[in-house]
N, C-alpha and C positions, 0 to 999 in steps of 0.2 A: 375615492381613494386619495389619501393625503399626499400631497408632493412636496418636495424640499427644494428650496429655491438658492440656497446659499450655503455651501459646504466647503469650498476652495480653501476659505480662511482657516478651517478646522483642519484641513489637510497639512497645510503648510506651517501650523503652529510648530515651534521647535520641540515641544514636549512630545508632540505626537511623531515626529520624525525620529527623535531618539528613541522612543518605544517601538518604532518600526525597525529601527537598526537592531535593537536587542533581539527582536524575533528573527531577524535575518541571521544574526550571529549564532543563535540557537541552532540553526539548520545545517550550519558547516557546509554550505554549497560551494560549488566549484566557481572559478573565476569566468567572467563573461569574455567578449572579444578583446577587452582592454588588458586582460591579463591581471587585473587588480584582485588581490585576495580580501577576505573580510578583515583579516588581520592587518592589511596595510590601510584599509579604510578606517579602522579603529585608531590606528597610530595618528591619523590626523582627524580625529572625529569632530571636534569643535569647528574647525574650518570648514569640513565637508558638510556638516549641518547647517552651517551658516549659508553656504553656497546654495544648497538645496531650498532653504527658506526663501532666499532672494529670488532665485530663478523661478520657483513656483508662483511667488508672490508678484513677481513682474511679468508672469506669462512668457517666460522666455526659456523654460526648460525643454529640452529635446531628448528623447530616448534614443538609445544606440540601438543597432540591429542585434539580435540575439545570435549566440554561438550555436550553431546546429552540431549535435552530437547524436550518435546512434547507439542504443544499447539492445542487446539481444533479449527477446522475450522468452520466458520459461517453456513456452509451449511451441518454440520454433518462431522463425521470423525475427523482424527487428521493429523497434520502435523510436521514431525520431523525437528528441527532446531539443527544446530551445532554452539555452541558458542565458538569460540576461546579466548584463553587469551588476556588480554589487550596488552600484549607485542606483540603478533602475529598479532593483528588487526592493531597496529601501523605500523607494517612492511608491512602487506598487503596494508595498505593505501599509504605507501611510493612507493610501486610498482605501485599501480593504478595512482597516481599523475604524474608519469613519463611516463608510457605506454599508458594511456588511450588516450591522445590527438592524438597520432599516428595511433590509430583504428578508434577512433569517427568520423573523418572526412571522412572515407570511407564507414561507415555504409550505409545501404539502407535508403533512405529518409522517408520511412513509418515505421521505428523502432522507437519506443518512449520510451521504457522503461529503467529506469536508466540512462538517458542521460540528461547532464546539458543543461538547456534551453528547455526541452521537458516535456509535461506532459500528463496525461491521458485525460484531456479536449481537447487537441490538437488532440490526437489519435481518439476521439469520434467525433470531429468536422469533420476530414477528412474522417472517416467512413461514417458520414452523407452525405458528398459530393459525394462520390462514389456511395451511394445507391439511392440518390434522384436527382442529378443532372449530373452525368456521364453515366447514362444508364446502371447501373450495380445493379439491385434491389435485385439479388439473392446472398446468401452468404453461405459459409462455414465456421461454428464455430468449429475450430480445439481445440481439448483437448488432451494435452500430459499428460501421466502418469508419475508422479514423476520426471519431467524434471531434476531438479538440481541433483536428486539423481543418474541419469542414465547417466549423460555425460560421454563418453569414454575418459579416460586419455590421451591415445595417439593421439587421435583426437585433444584434446584441445591443447596439445603441438604443434602438427603439424600446427594447425590454428594460433597460436601465432608466430610460427617460420616462417610464411608467410612474417611477417613483422619485426620480431626481431630475430637476429642471435647471441645475446649474450648468449652464453651457460651458464653463470653462472645465469643470469636471469631466463632461461627456467629450470634450475635445481632447483632454488629457488621457483619457481611457482609449479614444480612438487612435492617438498617436502612437500608443504601445502597440495597437493591432497592426498598424501599417508600417512598424518600424523595419520590417525587413528581417532577412536571415543571412548571415555569413557562414559559408561552409568552404574549406579549402581555399580562403581568399576570395572568392566570388560570392557577390551580393545578388540576393533574389528578393524581389518584392513579394510581400504577404498580402494577397487580395482577399483570402479568406482564413478563417481560423484564428485560434489564440493558443501560442505555443505551449504545449505541455513541458513543465519545468518553470513556467512563470509563476510568480506568486500570485498574480491576480486571476490566473486562468482558472482555477478551481471554482472560484466564487462565479466568473463569468459562466461557467458550464451550468452550475446550478440555477443562475438566473434564466438562461436560455432554455433549459429543459423543464424548467417550472411551468412553462407554458403547457407542454405535453402532460405533466403531472395533473394540473388543473383541469385540461380536457378530459381526462380519464376519470377524474373524480366527478365531474359534472355528469358523466354517463353512468355513475354507480359503479364503476369498474375498480376493483382492488388492485393495487399495485404496490411494488417495493422498489426503489431505486437508490443504487448507491453510485454517485457519479454517472457514468454512462452504462452501469450494469443494471438492467431492469428485468424484473418478473412481473408478469400479469396473471392473475388467478382466476379460475373458472370453475364452475360447478360440474361441467361436463366437457367432453373432448370437443363436440361441435361448437359450444359456446366459446371455448379457448380458441378455435379456429376464426370464429367471427371476430374475437378481440384481436387477435394477430392481425386480421386484415385492416380492421379500423385504426389499430396503432401505427401500422405501417403507412397508411395514407396519411395520418397526421404528421408523422416523422418527415416522410419524404415529400409530400406536396405543399405542406404548409410550412414546414421548418427547414427545408432543403437540406436535409441530413440523408444518409444512406445506410439502410438496413442491410446487414449481410444476411442474405436469404440462405446461404448454405449453413451458417452457424446458427441462425435463428431456429428454434424448434419448438414442438409441443410435446410436453411429457406429462407424467402422473407420478404422484409421490410414492406409489407402490414400486415404481421402477428407480426410485431415487432422485432427488432434485438437487443438482450441484448449484452451489452458490457461494461466492467468496471464499472458495477452499473448503467448505464444508459440503457433505452430502446428507440431504434430510430424508428419512425413511418415516413410516407410519408411527414407529414406536422408539425410534432413537435417532441420533444425529452423530455422523462420524466424519473423519477426515477424507477430503477427495484423495483418491490414491495417487494421483499425480503430484499432490502437494507433498504426500509423505514421501514419494521418490525423490522429490527435489530437496527435501529435508535430508534424506540419507545420502544423497550426493554431495551435499555441503560438508556433512559429518565425515565422508570418506576423504575429502579433500584436506581437511584439517588433521585426520589421524592417518595420514600416510606412513607407512612403515619404514620407508626408506629415506625420511626427511633428516634424520639424526638428530632430533631435538629431545631434550629431557621430557619425560612424560608429564611432569609438572607443568611445564610451558605449554603442552598440547592441551592439559585440562583447563588452564586459564583462557585459552583461545576459544575452547570449546564451550565453556560454561555460559557465556552471553547468548550463543546461539541456541543452547538448550531451553534457556530461561525465557528467550523471546518466542520460541515456537510454542512452548507450553502455555505462556501466558495467553497467547492468541487462541490455541485450540482446546484449552481446558474446559471451554463451554461444552464440548462434544463428550459423547460417551466413549472414551478412549481409554479406560482402565487397562484392558487387555493389551491394546496397542502400545501403550506407555511401557507396559511390562516387556513386551517383545523388543521394543527399541532399546530399552535400557540394558536388556541381556546382550543384545548386539553390539552397542557402544562399549560396554565393559569388556567384551571379547576382543573387540579392535585395539583397546587400550592395552590389554594383556598382550596382545600380539607385538605392540611396539616394544614392550619391555624384553620379550622373547627375541626378538629381531636384534635387539642391542646385546644380548647375551653372546650371539653369533654361534656358539656351540653348547652342546649339553653339559660341557664341564662348569660353565659358569652357573648353569642352572642347578648342578649338584653342590656348588658351592654355597648358594642359596638356600638349599635344602639343608646342608650341614648347619649353617648358621640359625636355621629356625627349628633345628632338632628333628627333622624329617628323616624318614628312612630312605636311603639313596635308591632310586628307580633304575631301570635299565636305561640304556641310551636312547635319545629321543631327538629328533631333527626339529630343533626349535624355530626354524624358518618355515614350517609348514602350518598353513592356515588351520587345518583340521585338528592339529595338535594343541591349539589354543583352547579348546574345549574339555580336555582331558582333565581327570579329577585332580592330579597332582598340581596342575597349574592353579586351580581354584583354591588349592591349599596354600600355595605360595602367595598367590595374589587374591584372596577373598574380597568380597564386595566392600567390607569395611576397611579394607587396605586403600581402595581407591577412593572411598569416601573420606578417609583421613586426609587424602592428597588434595581434597576440595572438590572432587566431582559431584556435580548436582543430581540428585536422584529424581527422575521424572516421576516415579511412583510415589513420591511423598506430595505430591500435589493433588488437592481435590478437583474431581473433573465431573463431567455431566452437570454443570453449572448454568445451562442455558436458561433456565426459569430466572435466575438472577438478573438477566439482562432483559427481562420482559418489562414493558412499560405499564 
């Protein structure tokens, strides 16, 4: 195995630091413990890059503790994030720029998380092939408890040291690992883990878990991994159980990680295999109902009827959500789901306009303007009335389309084969 002995000079090159800042700027991250924003860093860019260049060159750079924040997980519970300062994010990105190419080309071919040119859809497409075409219909869905927070520091450095022997680079990476956490003004040492939210953490996770990937490969066991989301494929239920036991042994005894035994399960494609928001069946792939519900909840928040906003403004806020959701899930067979969602979204938008009328009199005025026959009085505040024929005549689909509403049904779907390698 070829090892690299001198990389620190490439990391502190000004061109690399400037490129790292541009990447950090694109991510629009929040400030760290010092409160400095990306914009404030950019306002003094030349001076800040010069400072980083000299500090890294003279081995005097010291990372700051990360700012601990907690976000709610979609399925309940919370996830802790560690937000480094903008300065630390630039340095971490500068490290990633230089060392990642030397690791990425050696990663397991079925590792898809946080890798350039690889996506969730590709991971799902490969999982579908394993399940339905390679004769591996049984699967172990492995769940790791707090993976990022439990990575062993010595194993991290040892894993990186397999390809990089530049002591200054290794010490720089270690300094980020042990920088500590600030939460509500209190400092806490970090003896394990690489904070989720750090720029370098995804690469560290991939380097760390590649040991597991290669162990499984050496046994001829088919896997797919996206970060810490792992599927293991087997011909029979019994074989899947054996693979589960072996994988648990490797992860817990050799890698010092914790397998969530309650959430880790063995299932079969006939029952549906959930992965990365999709559900794979023998003859089709659809959206996980939990993800569909999450999407609808977000649409509900945007299309609240009592917000008092013009419908055009609501559509402008709604469109990026629709576009992003469809671009992610269009790989699945969701033609019918897209049609149902679109009808529901249009109905909610019609209800906004109805609520703004307040009374049937405004509705009658709209009808006269459009040359429609006046109907009986109707309560325009009732949800059930948003579906009646006259409302569709007043606000047909093309009316909402003319206001700029994206049509989910206009997307080509069922494109999973496009993501196959």
